[in-house]
N, C-alpha and C positions, 0 to 999 in steps of 0.2 A: 412486559409490564407486571406489576405486583400491587395488589391491594393490601391495605393494612388497617389495623385498629388497635386501640389500647389493649394491652395484655396485663392483667393485674398480677404480675410476678416480676422478680428481678431478672429472670433469664428464661428464654423459651426457644425451642428448636421448632420452627414452623416452616413447612414446605412452601414453595412459591405457589400463590393462588392468583389467577388472573381475573376471575369473576365468581360470584356466588349466584347460582341459579336455583330457584325454589318453586316447588309445587306444594304449597302449604295448605291453603284454604280456598274453597270456591264458594262464593256467595251468589245465589240467584237473585236477580232483580228484574223488574219490568223494563228497565232502561236498556238491558242487554238481552235480546231474544235468544238465549242459549240455555240449555239445561246445565245442571251442575256437572254432569259427565262431559258435556261438550266443552265447558270451561276447563275441566281437568285436561282434556285432550289438547286444547289450545296451548295451555301452559306446558304440557309435556312435549308438544311439537317444537316449541321454542327451545326447550332444554336440549332436545335431541339435535337440533340444527346448530346451536351455539356452543355446546360443550367442547372443551379441549382437554388435553391430558393434565392441564394445570387448573381446571375448574373444580369448584366444590358444588355439588348438587345435593339439595335437600328435598326429599319427597315424603310427604306425610299423608297416609291413608288415601292413596290414589284409587279411584274406581268405585267409590261407595255409591255413586249415583246410577249404577247400571247393574245388569245381571252379574253375579259373581264370576261366571265363566268368562265373560267379556273383560271384566276388570283384571282378572288373573292373566288372561292371554296378553293383553296390552302391557301390563306392568312387567310381566316376565320378559317379554320381547324387548321392552325399553331398558330393563336392567342389564340384559345381555349386551345390548348395543352400547350402553354406557361403560360396561366392563371392557368391551373391545376398545373404546376410546381411551381407557385407563384413567379416567378422572376419578376423583374421590366422591363417593356417594354415601349419604346417610339416608336410608329409606325405612320408614315405619309402616307396618302393614299388619292387618289381621288375616291376610290371605295366606294361611299356613299351607294351603294346598300347593303353593309354588314349590315347596320342598317335599311334602308328602307324596305328591304325584311324580316326583323326580324331574320337574321342569327346571329347577335350579338345584345345584349340589353344593352344600356347605364346604368351603375350602377348595373349590374347583373353579377355574376361570376367573379368578379375581373376586369371587363372592365369599364373604365371611359373614355368617349369621351370629347375631348377638341377641339376647333376650333380656328384658327387664324382669328382675326377680319379684315375685309376688308370693306372699304367704297366704295360703288358703287352708283353713283348719281341716284336720283329717276327718274322715267319715264318722268318727266317734262323737264329734261335736255337731252342732246344729247347722253348720255351714252357712251362717248368716253373714260372714264378712270375708273380705279379701284385703290384705294389707300390703300396699306397694312398699317394697324395701329400697327402692331407688338405687339399685345396684345392677350394672350390666354384667352379664356373664356370657361366656361362649355357649353356643348351642341354639337350637330351634325350640320355640315354645311348643308345648304339647296341647295347649288349650288357650282360648282367649278369656276363659272364666266368665263367659257371657251370662250364664244363668245365675251365678253368684252375684254378679253386678246388678242383674235385673232384680234379684231379691233385695239387695241393699238399697235399690232405688224405690222399693215399695210396690213392685208389680204384684198384682193379685195372685194368691196362692193357686187358684184354679188355672190361671193362665200359665204359671210356672210349671204346674203339674203336666199340663198339655205339652208345653215346650220340652219338658224332660222326656215325655213319651215319644215325641217326634224325633228328638235327638237320638234316643236309644234305637229307634227303628232305622234311622238313616245310617247309624254306625254299624248296625247288624246287617244292613242290606235287606231288611224285611219291610213289608208294606206298612204304611201308616194307616191306622184305623180311622175311618171317616168320623166326622162329628155328626151326632144324631140331630134330629129336628129341634130338640131342646137345647142345642148348643154344647152338649157334653158328649165326649166319646164314650164308648162302652166301658173303658177301663178307668174313667174318672168319675167319681161320685160327687154329689153336692157336699159342701163343707158343713 
């Protein structure tokens, strides 16, 4: 069997697709006694059971409702299973560790990494903005630009300073300095 839809062009070469399976959004509600991660897992279980080599699978931000290690572990395993099935998968994720830890390798086993290009001003500027360029390119993102996005959203400067301090410590593998009783770490002063 083959599904189809309107294609806004005169001609297109489209592979046979028997079904579209999606893990796009989980909304918690009192009517369903499940956490957002449990809903994610339920949707992923259906995808893993039903996908065929002719399926198109869409996965968006799987695992945000649990500890990063659990989300990374389940998503990596699911992507490897889907690659074995040889279905077409489009997966968006901020779990860059799947690649940096070597759990998935770009260009190996049917996995191809693409990233959305974003222009972040260089360190000479104030770093107040990130401009999405809406262009996919080959490769793995180096950063999710989380602190730039937080600044653009209006997050308090002291909070951003502390987040910068924590991020630097985590990257260096050094201890994160505790917050003092006044709510300020030793290295962050009042504005």
